[in-house]
Biopython code that builds the backbone (N, CA, C, O; Angstrom):
import numpy as np
from Bio.PDB.StructureBuilder import StructureBuilder

atoms = [
    (1, "MET", "N", (107.568, 168.742, 138.622)),
    (1, "MET", "CA", (106.739, 167.748, 138.002)),
    (1, "MET", "C", (107.008, 167.721, 136.494)),
    (1, "MET", "O", (107.103, 168.760, 135.840)),
    (2, "ARG", "N", (107.124, 166.518, 135.976)),
    (2, "ARG", "CA", (107.379, 166.351, 134.540)),
    (2, "ARG", "C", (106.083, 166.023, 133.805)),
    (2, "ARG", "O", (105.191, 165.382, 134.361)),
    (3, "VAL", "N", (105.986, 166.465, 132.556)),
    (3, "VAL", "CA", (104.852, 166.118, 131.713)),
    (3, "VAL", "C", (104.777, 164.600, 131.618)),
    (3, "VAL", "O", (105.786, 163.932, 131.391)),
    (4, "GLY", "N", (103.572, 164.064, 131.794)),
    (4, "GLY", "CA", (103.358, 162.617, 131.744)),
    (4, "GLY", "C", (103.383, 161.943, 133.105)),
    (4, "GLY", "O", (102.944, 160.801, 133.238)),
    (5, "GLU", "N", (103.888, 162.629, 134.108)),
    (5, "GLU", "CA", (103.957, 162.061, 135.456)),
    (5, "GLU", "C", (102.554, 162.026, 136.069)),
    (5, "GLU", "O", (101.751, 162.932, 135.848)),
    (6, "THR", "N", (102.270, 160.980, 136.833)),
    (6, "THR", "CA", (100.992, 160.856, 137.516)),
    (6, "THR", "C", (101.166, 161.340, 138.948)),
    (6, "THR", "O", (102.050, 160.888, 139.675)),
    (7, "VAL", "N", (100.292, 162.278, 139.337)),
    (7, "VAL", "CA", (100.434, 162.934, 140.635)),
    (7, "VAL", "C", (99.083, 163.024, 141.350)),
    (7, "VAL", "O", (98.023, 162.832, 140.754)),
    (8, "LEU", "N", (99.162, 163.322, 142.636)),
    (8, "LEU", "CA", (97.985, 163.536, 143.466)),
    (8, "LEU", "C", (97.852, 165.019, 143.760)),
    (8, "LEU", "O", (98.802, 165.654, 144.220)),
    (9, "ASP", "N", (96.678, 165.571, 143.496)),
    (9, "ASP", "CA", (96.354, 166.945, 143.868)),
    (9, "ASP", "C", (95.920, 166.887, 145.331)),
    (9, "ASP", "O", (94.826, 166.412, 145.635)),
    (10, "GLU", "N", (96.754, 167.358, 146.218)),
    (10, "GLU", "CA", (96.485, 167.240, 147.644)),
    (10, "GLU", "C", (95.319, 168.106, 148.100)),
    (10, "GLU", "O", (94.757, 167.855, 149.165)),
    (11, "ASP", "N", (94.940, 169.118, 147.325)),
    (11, "ASP", "CA", (93.799, 169.960, 147.695)),
    (11, "ASP", "C", (92.473, 169.249, 147.441)),
    (11, "ASP", "O", (91.540, 169.369, 148.236)),
    (12, "THR", "N", (92.388, 168.508, 146.335)),
    (12, "THR", "CA", (91.122, 167.869, 145.966)),
    (12, "THR", "C", (91.119, 166.365, 146.182)),
    (12, "THR", "O", (90.055, 165.749, 146.235)),
    (13, "GLY", "N", (92.309, 165.762, 146.308)),
    (13, "GLY", "CA", (92.397, 164.308, 146.422)),
    (13, "GLY", "C", (92.316, 163.602, 145.084)),
    (13, "GLY", "O", (92.297, 162.372, 145.029)),
    (14, "ARG", "N", (92.269, 164.380, 143.987)),
    (14, "ARG", "CA", (92.175, 163.797, 142.647)),
    (14, "ARG", "C", (93.565, 163.420, 142.137)),
    (14, "ARG", "O", (94.563, 164.070, 142.450)),
    (15, "ILE", "N", (93.597, 162.367, 141.354)),
    (15, "ILE", "CA", (94.838, 161.925, 140.717)),
    (15, "ILE", "C", (94.758, 162.272, 139.247)),
    (15, "ILE", "O", (93.736, 162.051, 138.597)),
    (16, "GLY", "N", (95.847, 162.820, 138.729)),
    (16, "GLY", "CA", (95.869, 163.204, 137.328)),
    (16, "GLY", "C", (97.251, 163.108, 136.734)),
    (16, "GLY", "O", (98.247, 162.926, 137.434)),
    (17, "GLU", "N", (97.285, 163.234, 135.423)),
    (17, "GLU", "CA", (98.543, 163.211, 134.675)),
    (17, "GLU", "C", (98.949, 164.645, 134.371)),
    (17, "GLU", "O", (98.125, 165.453, 133.942)),
    (18, "VAL", "N", (100.215, 164.956, 134.592)),
    (18, "VAL", "CA", (100.728, 166.290, 134.307)),
    (18, "VAL", "C", (100.728, 166.494, 132.794)),
    (18, "VAL", "O", (101.345, 165.738, 132.043)),
    (19, "MET", "N", (100.007, 167.554, 132.368)),
    (19, "MET", "CA", (99.909, 167.873, 130.945)),
    (19, "MET", "C", (100.812, 169.032, 130.563)),
    (19, "MET", "O", (101.172, 169.185, 129.395)),
    (20, "GLY", "N", (101.179, 169.851, 131.543)),
    (20, "GLY", "CA", (102.029, 170.989, 131.250)),
    (20, "GLY", "C", (102.046, 171.959, 132.415)),
    (20, "GLY", "O", (101.545, 171.673, 133.502)),
    (21, "HIS", "N", (102.630, 173.097, 132.158)),
    (21, "HIS", "CA", (102.748, 174.154, 133.161)),
    (21, "HIS", "C", (102.246, 175.448, 132.533)),
    (21, "HIS", "O", (102.608, 175.781, 131.404)),
    (22, "GLU", "N", (101.422, 176.163, 133.258)),
    (22, "GLU", "CA", (100.889, 177.439, 132.788)),
    (22, "GLU", "C", (101.111, 178.462, 133.883)),
    (22, "GLU", "O", (100.464, 178.416, 134.929)),
    (23, "GLY", "N", (102.027, 179.383, 133.641)),
    (23, "GLY", "CA", (102.352, 180.355, 134.679)),
    (23, "GLY", "C", (102.913, 179.638, 135.891)),
    (23, "GLY", "O", (103.876, 178.877, 135.798)),
    (24, "ARG", "N", (102.291, 179.898, 137.026)),
    (24, "ARG", "CA", (102.784, 179.249, 138.246)),
    (24, "ARG", "C", (101.959, 178.020, 138.636)),
    (24, "ARG", "O", (102.011, 177.576, 139.783)),
    (25, "TYR", "N", (101.196, 177.468, 137.682)),
    (25, "TYR", "CA", (100.355, 176.305, 137.950)),
    (25, "TYR", "C", (100.789, 175.101, 137.127)),
    (25, "TYR", "O", (101.389, 175.235, 136.061)),
    (26, "VAL", "N", (100.470, 173.920, 137.651)),
    (26, "VAL", "CA", (100.636, 172.662, 136.932)),
    (26, "VAL", "C", (99.257, 172.304, 136.393)),
    (26, "VAL", "O", (98.264, 172.419, 137.113)),
    (27, "GLN", "N", (99.184, 171.876, 135.146)),
    (27, "GLN", "CA", (97.922, 171.469, 134.554)),
    (27, "GLN", "C", (97.819, 169.955, 134.598)),
    (27, "GLN", "O", (98.702, 169.246, 134.116)),
    (28, "LEU", "N", (96.725, 169.464, 135.185)),
    (28, "LEU", "CA", (96.493, 168.028, 135.323)),
    (28, "LEU", "C", (95.267, 167.625, 134.523)),
    (28, "LEU", "O", (94.348, 168.420, 134.331)),
    (29, "ARG", "N", (95.262, 166.376, 134.058)),
    (29, "ARG", "CA", (94.118, 165.800, 133.360)),
    (29, "ARG", "C", (93.783, 164.468, 134.024)),
    (29, "ARG", "O", (94.685, 163.726, 134.412)),
    (30, "PRO", "N", (92.481, 164.157, 134.161)),
    (30, "PRO", "CA", (92.102, 162.862, 134.733)),
    (30, "PRO", "C", (92.735, 161.701, 133.961)),
    (30, "PRO", "O", (93.067, 161.838, 132.784)),
    (31, "LEU", "N", (92.896, 160.569, 134.630)),
    (31, "LEU", "CA", (93.593, 159.434, 134.040)),
    (31, "LEU", "C", (92.991, 158.948, 132.727)),
    (31, "LEU", "O", (93.731, 158.583, 131.813)),
    (32, "LEU", "N", (91.671, 158.934, 132.614)),
    (32, "LEU", "CA", (91.042, 158.465, 131.381)),
    (32, "LEU", "C", (90.595, 159.609, 130.487)),
    (32, "LEU", "O", (89.694, 159.449, 129.664)),
    (33, "GLY", "N", (91.222, 160.756, 130.651)),
    (33, "GLY", "CA", (90.885, 161.909, 129.841)),
    (33, "GLY", "C", (89.807, 162.750, 130.507)),
    (33, "GLY", "O", (89.226, 162.362, 131.521)),
    (34, "GLY", "N", (89.561, 163.885, 129.924)),
    (34, "GLY", "CA", (88.571, 164.795, 130.481)),
    (34, "GLY", "C", (89.145, 166.181, 130.617)),
    (34, "GLY", "O", (90.210, 166.492, 130.084)),
    (35, "ARG", "N", (88.431, 166.993, 131.329)),
    (35, "ARG", "CA", (88.798, 168.400, 131.473)),
    (35, "ARG", "C", (89.994, 168.573, 132.411)),
    (35, "ARG", "O", (90.035, 168.014, 133.507)),
    (36, "GLU", "N", (90.958, 169.360, 131.950)),
    (36, "GLU", "CA", (92.145, 169.650, 132.766)),
    (36, "GLU", "C", (91.791, 170.610, 133.886)),
    (36, "GLU", "O", (90.818, 171.360, 133.802)),
    (37, "TRP", "N", (92.596, 170.572, 134.930)),
    (37, "TRP", "CA", (92.466, 171.547, 135.997)),
    (37, "TRP", "C", (93.847, 172.001, 136.415)),
    (37, "TRP", "O", (94.839, 171.313, 136.174)),
    (38, "ASP", "N", (93.908, 173.170, 137.046)),
    (38, "ASP", "CA", (95.170, 173.764, 137.477)),
    (38, "ASP", "C", (95.352, 173.589, 138.969)),
    (38, "ASP", "O", (94.390, 173.628, 139.736)),
    (39, "VAL", "N", (96.592, 173.397, 139.369)),
    (39, "VAL", "CA", (96.923, 173.253, 140.787)),
    (39, "VAL", "C", (98.316, 173.835, 141.018)),
    (39, "VAL", "O", (99.178, 173.798, 140.140)),
    (40, "ARG", "N", (98.507, 174.363, 142.200)),
    (40, "ARG", "CA", (99.835, 174.896, 142.537)),
    (40, "ARG", "C", (100.829, 173.734, 142.652)),
    (40, "ARG", "O", (100.472, 172.673, 143.163)),
    (41, "PRO", "N", (102.054, 173.917, 142.188)),
    (41, "PRO", "CA", (103.050, 172.840, 142.233)),
    (41, "PRO", "C", (103.353, 172.332, 143.637)),
    (41, "PRO", "O", (103.706, 171.165, 143.810)),
    (42, "ASP", "N", (103.219, 173.198, 144.644)),
    (42, "ASP", "CA", (103.509, 172.754, 146.006)),
    (42, "ASP", "C", (102.372, 171.925, 146.600)),
    (42, "ASP", "O", (102.482, 171.454, 147.732)),
    (43, "ARG", "N", (101.264, 171.739, 145.840)),
    (43, "ARG", "CA", (100.120, 170.968, 146.317)),
    (43, "ARG", "C", (99.967, 169.646, 145.578)),
    (43, "ARG", "O", (98.929, 168.993, 145.678)),
    (44, "VAL", "N", (101.015, 169.245, 144.825)),
    (44, "VAL", "CA", (100.983, 167.944, 144.151)),
    (44, "VAL", "C", (102.164, 167.101, 144.614)),
    (44, "VAL", "O", (103.217, 167.609, 144.999)),
    (45, "ARG", "N", (101.943, 165.797, 144.560)),
    (45, "ARG", "CA", (103.022, 164.857, 144.879)),
    (45, "ARG", "C", (102.836, 163.616, 144.019)),
    (45, "ARG", "O", (101.722, 163.316, 143.592)),
    (46, "PRO", "N", (103.927, 162.890, 143.764)),
    (46, "PRO", "CA", (103.796, 161.641, 143.004)),
    (46, "PRO", "C", (102.878, 160.664, 143.740)),
    (46, "PRO", "O", (102.837, 160.639, 144.970)),
    (47, "VAL", "N", (102.156, 159.874, 142.980)),
    (47, "VAL", "CA", (101.278, 158.880, 143.601)),
    (47, "VAL", "C", (102.066, 157.621, 143.927)),
    (47, "VAL", "O", (103.086, 157.328, 143.303)),
    (48, "THR", "N", (101.583, 156.893, 144.900)),
    (48, "THR", "CA", (102.154, 155.586, 145.219)),
    (48, "THR", "C", (101.530, 154.555, 144.279)),
    (48, "THR", "O", (100.501, 154.818, 143.656)),
    (49, "ALA", "N", (102.145, 153.403, 144.181)),
    (49, "ALA", "CA", (101.608, 152.338, 143.327)),
    (49, "ALA", "C", (100.189, 151.946, 143.748)),
    (49, "ALA", "O", (99.330, 151.807, 142.878)),
    (50, "PRO", "N", (99.905, 151.762, 145.042)),
    (50, "PRO", "CA", (98.526, 151.418, 145.431)),
    (50, "PRO", "C", (97.521, 152.530, 145.108)),
    (50, "PRO", "O", (96.387, 152.236, 144.728)),
    (51, "GLU", "N", (97.913, 153.787, 145.249)),
    (51, "GLU", "CA", (97.016, 154.902, 144.912)),
    (51, "GLU", "C", (96.698, 154.908, 143.420)),
    (51, "GLU", "O", (95.555, 155.131, 143.021)),
    (52, "LEU", "N", (97.709, 154.663, 142.609)),
    (52, "LEU", "CA", (97.518, 154.652, 141.159)),
    (52, "LEU", "C", (96.599, 153.509, 140.743)),
    (52, "LEU", "O", (95.691, 153.709, 139.936)),
    (53, "LEU", "N", (96.820, 152.333, 141.276)),
    (53, "LEU", "CA", (95.973, 151.182, 140.956)),
    (53, "LEU", "C", (94.528, 151.456, 141.356)),
    (53, "LEU", "O", (93.609, 151.192, 140.579)),
    (54, "SER", "N", (94.323, 151.975, 142.544)),
    (54, "SER", "CA", (92.983, 152.284, 143.026)),
    (54, "SER", "C", (92.297, 153.315, 142.136)),
    (54, "SER", "O", (91.119, 153.168, 141.811)),
    (55, "ALA", "N", (93.020, 154.351, 141.742)),
    (55, "ALA", "CA", (92.452, 155.401, 140.894)),
    (55, "ALA", "C", (92.090, 154.858, 139.515)),
    (55, "ALA", "O", (91.050, 155.219, 138.964)),
    (56, "ARG", "N", (92.927, 154.003, 138.957)),
    (56, "ARG", "CA", (92.638, 153.429, 137.635)),
    (56, "ARG", "C", (91.403, 152.534, 137.692)),
    (56, "ARG", "O", (90.552, 152.594, 136.805)),
    (57, "VAL", "N", (91.303, 151.709, 138.721)),
    (57, "VAL", "CA", (90.135, 150.834, 138.865)),
    (57, "VAL", "C", (88.869, 151.678, 139.018)),
    (57, "VAL", "O", (87.851, 151.388, 138.389)),
    (58, "ALA", "N", (88.927, 152.717, 139.848)),
    (58, "ALA", "CA", (87.764, 153.584, 140.048)),
    (58, "ALA", "C", (87.362, 154.281, 138.746)),
    (58, "ALA", "O", (86.172, 154.390, 138.449)),
    (59, "ALA", "N", (88.331, 154.748, 137.971)),
    (59, "ALA", "CA", (88.039, 155.440, 136.716)),
    (59, "ALA", "C", (87.376, 154.492, 135.713)),
    (59, "ALA", "O", (86.398, 154.859, 135.062)),
    (60, "VAL", "N", (87.904, 153.285, 135.592)),
    (60, "VAL", "CA", (87.326, 152.314, 134.660)),
    (60, "VAL", "C", (85.928, 151.912, 135.116)),
    (60, "VAL", "O", (85.019, 151.809, 134.292)),
    (61, "ASN", "N", (85.742, 151.685, 136.409)),
    (61, "ASN", "CA", (84.418, 151.337, 136.924)),
    (61, "ASN", "C", (83.412, 152.447, 136.659)),
    (61, "ASN", "O", (82.269, 152.180, 136.288)),
    (62, "SER", "N", (83.829, 153.670, 136.845)),
    (62, "SER", "CA", (82.946, 154.814, 136.606)),
    (62, "SER", "C", (82.542, 154.889, 135.139)),
    (62, "SER", "O", (81.373, 155.110, 134.826)),
    (63, "ARG", "N", (83.485, 154.708, 134.259)),
    (63, "ARG", "CA", (83.204, 154.746, 132.829)),
    (63, "ARG", "C", (82.272, 153.603, 132.439)),
    (63, "ARG", "O", (81.377, 153.789, 131.615)),
    (64, "THR", "N", (82.473, 152.430, 133.021)),
    (64, "THR", "CA", (81.628, 151.279, 132.726)),
    (64, "THR", "C", (80.189, 151.527, 133.168)),
    (64, "THR", "O", (79.250, 151.197, 132.444)),
    (65, "ARG", "N", (80.012, 152.108, 134.357)),
    (65, "ARG", "CA", (78.664, 152.408, 134.859)),
    (65, "ARG", "C", (77.941, 153.411, 133.978)),
    (65, "ARG", "O", (76.716, 153.365, 133.863)),
    (66, "ARG", "N", (78.683, 154.315, 133.357)),
    (66, "ARG", "CA", (78.089, 155.323, 132.486)),
    (66, "ARG", "C", (77.834, 154.788, 131.073)),
    (66, "ARG", "O", (77.253, 155.476, 130.233)),
    (67, "GLY", "N", (78.274, 153.560, 130.825)),
    (67, "GLY", "CA", (78.048, 152.962, 129.518)),
    (67, "GLY", "C", (79.163, 153.176, 128.530)),
    (67, "GLY", "O", (79.002, 152.886, 127.344)),
    (68, "GLY", "N", (80.297, 153.681, 128.993)),
    (68, "GLY", "CA", (81.440, 153.873, 128.113)),
    (68, "GLY", "C", (82.222, 152.595, 127.922)),
    (68, "GLY", "O", (82.004, 151.622, 128.645)),
    (69, "SER", "N", (83.108, 152.578, 126.984)),
    (69, "SER", "CA", (83.951, 151.410, 126.771)),
    (69, "SER", "C", (85.341, 151.671, 127.294)),
    (69, "SER", "O", (85.728, 152.814, 127.536)),
    (70, "ARG", "N", (86.092, 150.591, 127.467)),
    (70, "ARG", "CA", (87.485, 150.614, 127.904)),
    (70, "ARG", "C", (87.689, 149.786, 129.100)),
    (70, "ARG", "O", (88.809, 149.693, 129.603)),
]
sb = StructureBuilder()
sb.init_structure("model")
sb.init_model(0)
sb.init_chain("A")
sb.init_seg("    ")
for serial, (resi, resn, name, xyz) in enumerate(atoms, 1):
    if name == "N":
        sb.init_residue(resn, " ", resi, " ")
    sb.init_atom(name, np.array(xyz, "f"), 0.0, 1.0, " ", f" {name:<3s}", serial, name[0])
structure = sb.get_structure()
């Protein structure tokens, strides 16, 4: 996985952007920012275009409901 790549954490179903590698883990961050989490490299895969679109829409909708901008 390359830094900046958008991937799916198969353990949690969350989609995130690869921020780096720490030891034997990949560090992911939610699409609109937030707290990073670690996942084993064998448990991530690149997202498909429909998965990415769905995740972005869900993230923006969530932020809008909370009163955030973007």
